[in-house]
Every structure is written in C-alpha cells, then in structure tokens.
C-alpha positions as CSV (number, residue, x, y, z in Angstrom):
1,M,107.9,23.9,-50.4
2,S,108.0,27.7,-50.9
3,A,105.4,29.9,-50.5
4,V,103.7,31.7,-53.7
5,T,103.2,35.6,-52.9
6,R,102.4,38.3,-55.2
7,P,105.3,40.4,-56.1
8,G,105.8,43.2,-53.1
9,L,104.6,41.0,-50.2
10,A,106.6,38.4,-48.1
11,P,105.0,35.1,-46.8
12,A,103.3,35.3,-43.2
13,Q,105.8,33.6,-40.7
14,G,104.2,30.9,-38.3
15,I,100.8,31.9,-39.3
16,P,99.4,28.4,-41.1
17,A,96.6,28.8,-43.9
18,P,92.7,28.5,-42.5
19,A,91.1,25.5,-43.0
20,P,88.1,25.5,-45.5
21,M,84.6,26.2,-43.8
22,A,82.4,23.0,-43.5
23,P,79.1,23.6,-44.3
24,T,76.6,25.0,-42.0
25,P,73.5,22.4,-41.5
26,M,70.4,24.5,-41.8
27,A,67.7,24.2,-39.2
28,P,64.6,22.6,-40.3
29,T,61.6,24.6,-40.9
30,P,59.1,23.9,-38.7
31,T,55.9,22.9,-39.7
32,A,52.1,23.7,-38.5
33,P,50.2,20.7,-37.4
34,A,47.9,19.1,-39.9
35,T,44.3,19.7,-38.9
36,V,41.3,19.2,-41.2
37,A,39.4,22.7,-41.8
38,G,36.6,23.4,-44.1
39,R,33.6,25.6,-43.9
40,V,31.1,24.9,-41.5
41,T,27.7,23.7,-42.4
42,Q,24.3,22.6,-41.2
43,V,25.2,18.8,-42.0
44,R,28.4,19.4,-39.7
45,V,26.7,21.1,-37.0
46,V,24.0,18.4,-36.4
47,R,26.8,16.1,-36.5
48,A,28.2,17.7,-33.5
49,E,24.9,17.9,-31.8
50,W,24.3,14.6,-32.1
51,T,27.8,13.2,-30.6
52,K,27.5,15.5,-27.3
53,L,23.9,14.4,-27.1
54,R,24.9,10.7,-27.5
55,A,27.6,11.1,-25.2
56,L,25.2,12.1,-22.5
57,R,24.8,9.5,-20.0
58,S,21.4,11.4,-19.1
59,T,20.0,10.7,-22.8
60,R,20.5,6.9,-22.4
61,W,18.7,6.7,-18.8
62,C,15.8,9.2,-20.6
63,A,15.4,7.2,-22.9
64,L,14.9,3.9,-20.9
65,A,13.1,5.6,-18.4
66,A,10.9,6.9,-21.0
67,A,10.4,3.3,-22.5
68,A,9.4,1.7,-19.1
69,L,6.6,4.2,-18.3
70,I,4.9,4.0,-21.7
71,V,5.4,0.0,-22.0
72,G,5.7,-1.2,-18.2
73,L,2.9,1.1,-16.9
74,G,0.5,0.1,-19.7
75,A,1.2,-3.6,-19.2
76,A,0.5,-3.1,-15.6
77,I,-3.0,-0.9,-16.3
78,A,-4.2,-3.8,-18.3
79,G,-3.4,-6.3,-16.4
80,S,-5.3,-4.8,-12.8
81,G,-8.9,-4.2,-12.7
82,T,-11.6,-5.4,-15.0
83,P,-10.9,-6.5,-18.6
84,Y,-11.9,-3.8,-20.7
85,K,-14.9,-4.5,-23.4
86,I,-15.7,-2.5,-26.5
87,S,-18.9,-1.4,-26.5
88,A,-20.8,1.7,-27.3
89,G,-19.8,4.3,-24.6
90,N,-16.3,2.1,-24.3
91,T,-14.6,2.7,-27.8
92,A,-11.3,0.6,-28.6
93,A,-9.2,3.8,-29.1
94,A,-10.1,4.9,-25.5
95,G,-8.8,1.8,-23.8
96,V,-6.0,2.1,-26.0
97,S,-6.0,5.7,-24.6
98,V,-5.8,4.5,-20.8
99,A,-3.3,2.0,-21.7
100,L,-0.9,4.8,-22.8
101,I,-1.0,6.9,-20.2
102,G,2.6,6.0,-19.2
103,V,2.8,9.0,-21.8
104,L,1.8,11.6,-19.7
105,F,4.7,10.6,-17.1
106,A,7.1,10.2,-20.3
107,A,6.3,13.8,-21.1
108,L,8.2,15.1,-18.3
109,V,11.1,12.9,-18.8
110,V,11.3,13.9,-22.8
111,G,11.0,17.6,-21.6
112,V,13.9,17.4,-19.0
113,V,16.1,16.1,-22.6
114,G,14.8,19.2,-24.4
115,V,15.9,21.3,-21.8
116,L,18.9,20.3,-20.9
117,A,20.0,20.4,-24.2
118,F,20.5,23.9,-24.6
119,S,20.3,24.8,-21.0
120,G,22.7,22.5,-19.8
121,E,25.3,24.0,-22.1
122,Y,24.9,27.5,-20.5
123,G,25.3,25.9,-16.7
124,T,28.6,24.6,-18.3
125,G,29.8,27.9,-20.1
126,M,30.1,24.7,-23.5
127,I,28.1,27.4,-24.9
128,R,30.8,29.6,-25.6
129,A,32.6,27.2,-27.6
130,T,29.7,26.0,-29.3
131,L,29.0,29.6,-30.9
132,A,32.6,30.5,-31.4
133,V,32.7,28.1,-33.9
134,V,29.3,28.3,-35.0
135,P,29.4,32.3,-35.6
136,A,25.7,32.3,-37.5
137,R,24.3,30.8,-34.0
138,L,20.8,29.7,-35.3
139,P,22.1,26.5,-37.5
140,V,23.2,25.5,-33.7
141,L,19.2,25.6,-32.8
142,W,18.3,24.0,-35.6
143,A,20.8,21.1,-35.0
144,K,19.2,20.3,-31.8
145,V,16.0,20.3,-32.9
146,I,16.9,17.8,-35.7
147,V,19.1,15.9,-33.4
148,L,16.5,15.7,-30.6
149,V,13.2,14.4,-33.3
150,G,15.6,12.3,-35.0
151,L,15.7,10.7,-31.2
152,V,12.7,11.0,-29.5
153,L,10.2,10.1,-32.6
154,P,11.6,6.5,-33.3
155,V,12.4,5.7,-29.8
156,T,8.5,6.6,-28.5
157,L,7.2,5.5,-31.8
158,L,8.6,1.8,-31.4
159,C,7.4,2.5,-27.5
160,T,3.7,3.8,-27.9
161,F,3.7,0.4,-30.2
162,A,5.5,-1.8,-28.2
163,G,3.0,-0.7,-25.3
164,F,0.1,-1.1,-27.5
165,F,0.7,-4.8,-28.6
166,A,1.3,-5.7,-24.6
167,A,-1.6,-4.1,-23.5
168,A,-4.1,-5.5,-26.3
169,A,-2.1,-8.8,-25.5
170,I,-2.7,-9.2,-21.3
171,E,-6.3,-7.7,-22.6
172,S,-7.5,-10.6,-24.6
173,S,-5.3,-13.1,-22.1
174,R,-8.1,-12.0,-19.4
175,G,-10.8,-12.1,-21.7
176,G,-10.9,-8.4,-22.4
177,S,-12.1,-7.3,-25.7
178,V,-9.3,-8.1,-28.4
179,L,-7.4,-4.9,-29.4
180,S,-6.8,-4.0,-33.4
181,L,-4.8,-1.5,-35.1
182,T,-7.5,-1.3,-37.4
183,D,-10.2,-0.1,-34.8
184,P,-11.2,3.1,-35.4
185,G,-9.2,5.9,-34.3
186,V,-6.3,3.3,-32.4
187,L,-3.8,3.8,-34.8
188,R,-4.0,7.5,-34.8
189,T,-3.9,7.3,-30.9
190,V,-0.8,5.0,-30.9
191,A,1.6,7.4,-33.4
192,G,-0.4,10.6,-32.0
193,A,1.2,9.4,-28.7
194,S,4.2,9.6,-30.5
195,L,3.9,12.7,-32.3
196,Y,3.3,14.6,-28.6
197,L,5.9,13.7,-27.5
198,T,8.2,14.5,-29.8
199,V,6.5,18.2,-30.0
200,V,6.4,18.1,-26.5
201,V,10.8,17.8,-26.2
202,I,11.1,20.8,-29.1
203,I,8.8,23.1,-26.2
204,G,11.2,21.7,-23.8
205,L,14.4,22.8,-26.1
206,A,12.9,26.2,-26.5
207,L,12.1,26.8,-23.1
208,G,16.1,25.9,-22.1
209,A,17.1,28.0,-24.9
210,L,15.1,31.3,-23.7
211,L,15.9,31.1,-19.7
212,R,19.6,29.5,-20.2
213,K,19.2,27.8,-16.5
214,T,18.4,24.3,-15.4
215,A,15.8,25.2,-12.8
216,A,14.2,27.7,-14.9
217,G,13.4,25.5,-18.0
218,L,12.4,22.5,-15.8
219,S,10.0,24.8,-13.6
220,A,8.4,26.5,-16.7
221,F,8.1,23.5,-18.1
222,A,6.8,21.4,-15.3
223,A,4.4,24.5,-14.7
224,V,2.9,24.4,-18.2
225,F,1.9,20.8,-18.9
226,F,1.3,20.0,-15.2
227,V,0.8,22.6,-12.7
228,I,-1.6,24.8,-14.7
229,P,-3.8,22.3,-16.8
230,V,-4.9,20.3,-12.9
231,T,-5.2,23.9,-11.7
232,V,-7.7,25.4,-14.8
233,G,-9.2,21.9,-13.9
234,A,-10.6,22.7,-10.7
235,L,-11.7,26.6,-11.7
236,P,-15.6,27.0,-12.0
237,Q,-16.9,25.8,-15.7
238,N,-17.8,29.1,-16.7
239,I,-13.8,30.5,-16.4
240,R,-12.2,27.8,-18.0
241,G,-13.3,27.7,-21.4
242,F,-9.6,27.9,-22.3
243,A,-8.3,25.2,-20.8
244,P,-9.0,23.0,-24.8
245,Y,-6.4,25.3,-25.3
246,L,-3.8,24.1,-23.0
247,P,-0.5,23.1,-24.6
248,S,-1.1,19.5,-23.1
249,N,-4.8,19.5,-23.3
250,A,-4.5,20.6,-27.1
251,G,-2.0,17.5,-27.6
252,G,-3.5,14.9,-25.5
253,A,-6.6,15.5,-27.9
254,L,-4.6,13.6,-30.6
255,W,-4.0,10.6,-28.6
256,G,-7.0,10.9,-26.0
257,S,-5.2,12.0,-22.8
258,P,-7.4,10.6,-19.8
259,L,-6.8,14.0,-17.9
260,G,-8.2,16.3,-21.0
261,S,-10.3,19.0,-20.8
262,A,-14.6,18.6,-21.5
263,N,-14.8,20.5,-24.5
264,A,-11.3,18.9,-26.1
265,L,-10.4,20.0,-29.5
266,S,-10.7,17.7,-32.3
267,P,-7.7,15.1,-32.5
268,W,-5.5,17.3,-35.5
269,T,-7.2,20.5,-34.2
270,G,-5.4,20.0,-30.8
271,F,-2.4,19.1,-32.7
272,A,-2.3,22.2,-34.9
273,C,-2.5,24.1,-31.8
274,L,0.4,22.2,-30.1
275,C,2.8,22.2,-33.0
276,G,1.8,26.3,-32.6
277,Y,3.4,26.8,-29.4
278,A,6.4,24.9,-30.6
279,V,6.9,27.1,-33.5
280,V,6.2,30.2,-31.5
281,L,8.8,29.2,-29.0
282,T,11.0,28.3,-31.4
283,A,10.5,31.4,-33.0
284,L,11.3,33.3,-30.1
285,A,14.5,31.6,-28.8
286,A,16.3,31.8,-32.3
287,W,15.4,35.9,-32.1
288,Q,17.4,35.8,-28.5
289,L,19.7,33.5,-29.9
290,R,20.8,36.0,-32.6
291,R,20.7,38.6,-30.0
292,R,22.0,37.7,-26.4
293,D,25.3,37.2,-25.8
294,A,26.5,33.6,-24.6
C-alpha cells in the first residue's frame, strides 16, 4: 500500500509510524484520615476528666478504702464496749457521730484522691497535653471539681447511711437504744459527714493544683487536717481561740466530729467556714493555672 504524502515530501524509508500513546493512569489523590473535630466545650472536658479518673486503679481502691473505713470501723465500734444509751447527756446524734468516726480517716483517703487529680498529671507530664487541647485552662479545673464532687458525694453518702444503719442495728441487738434518722440531729450528722468529705476533696484538689507536687500536696493536706488541729489542741486554752476555725474543726461541727474543739461553731456556720476555705483555695488555683506555664 502506497504511503500518502504531502506534495514535495518523500515518504520516510524504514521508520515505522509511532504507536498511539496509551493514557497514563492518574495516581489516586491521598485523602486525609477522617477525624472528629468540634468545639471544646465544658461538657466534653468533663467527659474527658471522668474518663481519666475512671481509668485510674487508685480511684477504685480509694473508694473501697473509704467505704471500709466508714462502714467497717463504725460497725466495729458499735459492736464493742458498753451499748449506747440515749440520755440527756448522750444524745442520739452524739452516738451516731462516734459510730461515724471512720469519716476522720476517710478524709485522708479522699484528700489523696483530690491531690492526685492534679499533681498526678503534673508528675507524668500529661498536663501539657491537657492544656494544649483546652487552651482556656479554667475548664479543666472546673471539670475536675465537677467530676470529683460527682464521685465523692454519692459514694460517701451511701457509705455514711450504710454505716449508720449497720451501727444502729448492732446497738439495738446488743440492748442499746434504738437510733433513728428521725431523732434530733441524726439526719444532719449522717448527711453532713458526706458533705464534709465532698468539700475536703475539693480542698485536696486545690492544694494539688497550687503545689503541683504530690509529696508537697499530701504533706500540706495532712498538716492542715491532722497535724495542726492536734498541735493546737495541746496549746494553752487562752491562745487557742482560733481552733474552731481550723478546716477540720469547722467542718467537723456539721457531723459532730469527736475531735472537735471545745468551743465549736454551730453546725452550718462551721460548714460555711469550711466551704470558704475551699472557695479561696480554688480561686487561687484558678489564678495560678491561668498565669503559670505547665
């Protein structure tokens, strides 16, 4: 077959015609991995803090320890010694306060939980990641307060009521007086012990946020709630007029702490004083969290 050429041009000899080019397949465009993005809200921060707190084994162990101290120690006290008899000098509320003496030791347990909620993150460095996700910072503090209150209040309330019913049943079976929630001051004592522990955990949280070191936070907490009250109690009467305003003594007035001072505040005045300490320390923690780097 003859080649078709344009006029004046000879056909090329021995050179095959170029093959048609096959279309080059296009490389697939890489796609970014799907992510869930959204605005940082207080609700999301609370969920994150709850997840972190729930994942810690120490949280479960501390809850079990507090329950054992409140219920177990109260039952042991009710089952030993002379059965409690209600009289003019021995009210039902006073007897319940003695049965709830485990609250004193449970305060140390919940204080540890509060301190570790912040100091633990500073110790591991996780606080940098937390504050990078929540640059406003204060929502982290409020979320920790909400989560700790939501954990400690119902757990301790259940424990104090369980401790009361256990002690009342044991006292009644041993021939002691029948203790009832309707007796004057009893319901306030039982519920007040739980409120006291709830404010205590907030104070522990604030100390952990302020001091940032677990050892320093626990030392400060133990000094405020255990060492200083005992030391002040050994001072002469004329120079310990401030003893009722110490955090442990003021809060103890609500549930009738056996270690309270002689001139104790009224129950709700003492609780208001304890809440005042918690508010001031939390405000200082918020101020420092905003100003200092992690």
